[in-house]
N, C-alpha and C positions, 0 to 999 in steps of 0.2 A: 460679111455680116456687120451691121452697124451696132457696136456694143453700147454706145451711148443711148441710142433709141431703145435697145433692148432693156437697158438699165431703167430707163424712164417707164417702160411698160411694167417692169417688176416692182418699181416703187409704187406705181398706181395699184398694182395687184395686192401688194402688202397693205396699203392704205385701205383698200376695199375690204380685205379680209379682217382687218381690225374693226372696221365699222360693222361688219356682220357678226363678229364674235363678242363684241362688248355687251350687247343686250343679253346674251346668254350668260356671260360671266356675272353680270350685275343682278339679273332678275329672271332669266328665262330657263327653259329646259335645254338639256344638252350636256349637263354636268355628270350624268350617270356613267358608271364604269361599264364598258362593253367588252373588255378583255384584260387579263392579267398576264404580264410577261414573265419570262423565266427568272429574272432577277428581282421579281416582286413589284416592279413598277407597273402602273396601270395605264390603259388607254381609255380616255373618256370620249364621249360622242363629239364633244367640241374639238378635240384633236383631229378627228376624222373629217369634220366639217371644213376646217382650215386646209388640211392636206388635200382633200378632193378639189377645193376651189383653186389652190395654186397649181395642182396637176392639170386641171381643165384649162386654166389660163396658159400654161406651158404648151399644151396641145394646140391651142388656138394660135399660138405664135408660129407654129410650123417648123420649129427648129429640131434637129435630130439629137434628142437628149436621152441619156440614161438617168432616170428619176430615182433618187435614193432618199428615202424618208424614214422617219422614226417608226411610223405605223405600218406602211405597206411594204417596207423593205426595198428591194431593188426591182425596178420596173423599166424596161426599155420602151420608150415612146416612139421609137423608130427602129427599123430592122438593122440599121447601121449607124449607131449614135456617134456623133462627133464631140459631144459635150457630156459632162456629168453635172447634174444639179443636186446639191445636198440641201435638204429641207428639214428643219426642226419646226413642225407645225405650231406648237405652243410649248416653249420652254418655261417651266414653272407653273404647270397647270394646277397642281395641288395648292400652290400658294395663291393662284388667281381666284380659285373658288372660295377661298377664305377672305378675299378682299385685300390681300397683301400685294402691294404694287411692284412686283418684280416678275413680270412675265413678258415674253416677246415672241415674235415670229422671225425666224432666221433662215436665210437662204444664200447660197453662193453657187456660181456657175464656173466650170473649169474645163479647159481643153482635155479631152479624154486621153490623149497620147502623152502630153507633157505634164498634166495636172496643174498647169499654170492657171491662176485664178483670173477670170475675166471681169467679174463683178460680184458684189455682195450687198445684201440689204438686210437690215435688222429693224423691225418695227416694235417700238415700246407700246404695248397695248394700253396701258393705263394713261400715259401721257400723250398718246397719239403723235408720237415723235418718230421720225424715220431716219435712221443712220444708213449711209450708203457710201460705196466707193467703187471706183474703176481706176484705170491707169492715169486718169486726169486728177485724181486726188480723193479726199474723203470729206464728207459733209453731213450735216443733219438738216432735216426739213421739218418745220412745224408751222402750221397755219399759213402755208405757202411762202414762208420766209426760209431762205437757204443760208446756212452759215458754215464756213469751213471749219473742219475739226483741227485742233491743235493740242498736243499733250501739255501737261503741266510743266513747270520749271523746277520742280522738286529734284534735288540731287542726292540727298542723304536719307537713309532709312529712318532716322529719328525724326524726320519731318514728313514722312510718307504715310499715305493711307493705302493699305494693301488689302485686296479682296481675294477670298478663296472660297470654294464650295465645300463647306464642312458641316452641312446640316445633318447628315446621318451620323449615328453614334460612332461607327468605326472610323469615319472621317474625322470626327471631333477628337477622338482619342489620339489619332495619328498627329493631328495638329498640335495637341498639347505636348507632344514629344519634341516639337521644334522650339526648344527653349531659347536658343540663341536668337532666332528670328523674332520671337514674341517679346523678348526682353528689350529689343532695340527699336521695334517699329512704333511710330507714334499712334496710329489707329489701325485696327485690324477688323475688317467687316466679314462676318461669317455668312456669306451667301454669294450668289452670283452665277452667271452663265454667259451666253453670248452677249447679252446686253452690257454686262459689266466689263467684258473684254473690250468691247467697242468704246466704252467710256474711258479707258486708258487713252485712247486717241483723242477724246474730247477734253481731257484734263480734269474731269471730276473725280477720277480714280488715278492713283499714281502707278499702281502695278496690280496685276492679276496673276495668281499662281495656282497651278494644279500639280500637286506632288504625291497624291495618294494612289488612286486607281488609274488615272488617266481618263481623259474625255474621249468619247467617240467623235469622229471627224465632223458630224453634223452639229456638234455642240461647240466647236471652236473655229471651224474654217472661215466662216463669215466674219466673226469678231476679230480674229487675228489679222485678216486682210484689211479690214477697215482701220484697225489700230496702226498697222504698218504704213498704210497709205497716208495716214495723218502724220507720220513721223516717229511713231513708237518703235521699240525694239522687241522682237519676239524670237525666242530660241527654245530648244529643249532644255532640260535641267543640267546638261553638260555644256551649254553655250553653243550648241550646234544648230544648224539650220533644220527647220521642221519640213519634212517631206510628206505631203498629203497622200494618204492611201486611197485606193479605189474602192475598198470594201467598207462596209458599214460598221463592223464590230471591232476592228482593231482600235487600240487605245493609245493616247499620247499624253505624256506629262510635259508641262511647258511653263514658261514664264514670259509675261508681256509687261514691259516697263516703259515709262515715259522717256527714259534716256539711258545711254550706255553706262554712265557712272552708277546710277541706282541699280541697274540690272546686275552689274558685276557684284555690287555689295550684297544684294539679296541672295545671289547664287552662292556666295561665300558663306552666308549664314545658315544655309540649309544643311541638315544632318540626314544624309541619305546614303544607304549602303552601296547603291549602284553608281554613285557620283564618281566621276573620273577626273574632275578638275584638280 
């Protein structure tokens, strides 16, 4: 299988999905809630529109895939899948319908036996900007211009901009317990998902941390791969390698940083009971 050709097809698919969903976000129907999940999160019709489009594009590629997505769950598109595709159809849907520019389409493809990542694509819906990576490196594409990703040169926490998803009340309260981290960091941005993880690789964000509940694999697999292929550092909160699960609902706490020096300093600032450093 030619991974680069497959990557090109998925870049095109995500670009087309963005073109299809933007009119819905800005003016059309499709924002209505069609299901409520056990944790209180909701599924909107626009989520399913993107999910169905990427699923059908994957079927048309003819590759043996286990399709794992936020809305449909686990779906084998082949009797004997060789690959797993993780998809977050729209991360930040509730923000998107309010016009807040932090939503993305995120996917990653993995060998089903080793869970080695083959490719990843994240589409910024508002900017129409595509982040992507394979073993050849990490790049972003906007208006047909391709630019290699490169992390920032920030080395110290007091010069750093750190992002974490702390939008919900219990997350914000947990964040406020991290007094050592907050007292040292230059800027702390309270939001983010796959898009801001990838932005560590781009250099617009110096670090991304998830220390409260842990993200599902569909929320971090693409972003971490893109950031790492750009040269960033990614580990769990004990500084250990992150091993991707094959299931949807397991959760992972992690840190992604622009360099080892900043990574270690942030880890040493965290106040976590399970920390073993």
